N, C-alpha and C positions, 0 to 999 in steps of 0.2 A: 512468565517466572522462569519457565526453562529457558528461556531463548539469556535472562537473566545469569542463572546460574551457568549454561554452559560458556557463557563468557568470562563469567569469574575463577572460575574450573580453569579457562587458559591464561588467566594472570593479567588480564585488561584488569585495569584501576576501577574500581567502586564509582567514582563519580563518573566515569563514562558509559561504563554498563547501565547505572538509573536513565543518561542521557537519550543515550540508542532505543534500550525497552520503554521511555515514555512515548517514543517519537514512535518508533513501530506496533504501537499499542493498537491489533489489532491480532486474531489468529492468519490475517490471509499475512499481511507483514512481517509477522514474527518469524510463522513455518521457511517463509520466502530467505529470511537472515537464517535462521538455522540451516537451510540447505546450503547456503551460500557456504557453511561453514563446515562443513561433510568436505565440500570439494576445494577449500581453501588449507593450509597445512595451521600456517598461521599468520593469517594479516596483519600489515600492521596499525596503525587507531587511524591512520589517514586513508587506508585502501576499506577498514570496516564503515569509516562514516560516509566516503564515497558510493559504494554498497546501500546505505543507508539509506542518503536521497535519494540515486536510481530504483530504488521500492518505493520510494515513498512516490518521486514523480511517475512510475506506471501505475503506480494507486490512481493516484489525480486524474491520469488520462485515463483509465479506467471505470470510474465513477462519472465524466464527463462523457465518454460514451456513451453510458448508460440513459444518462439524464435527454442525451439528444437521442437517442430512440426511442426515451418516453414519447418526447417532443413530436417524434416522427408517427406515431402510434396516432397520438392525440390530432394532429394537425389528420391524418390521412380519413380519421373519423369524422373529424367537422366535413372534408371535403367530400366524404360518401355521403354525408345523414343533413350537410347544409349549416350552414350560419344558425341554425333557430332562428333567420327572419323570415315572415310571411311575402308570397311576388304577389 
């Protein structure tokens, strides 16, 4: 809600604010966009949309990395303990 109200106070249309905040619906992504607004005076709607897409792309990359790390941990465990097959 903080991001939504910040965008409204900066004069962005309500529908645009709603679309951005629906996509940036986690604390991590909303905080990143709020940080963006603290460094930019009044970015255009296109610039805000571009930043939103960059934030979502970064979040997806982080989630993929965490998934790969979890898979690597399981693989290492299986390699150390075996695959459960009797020899």
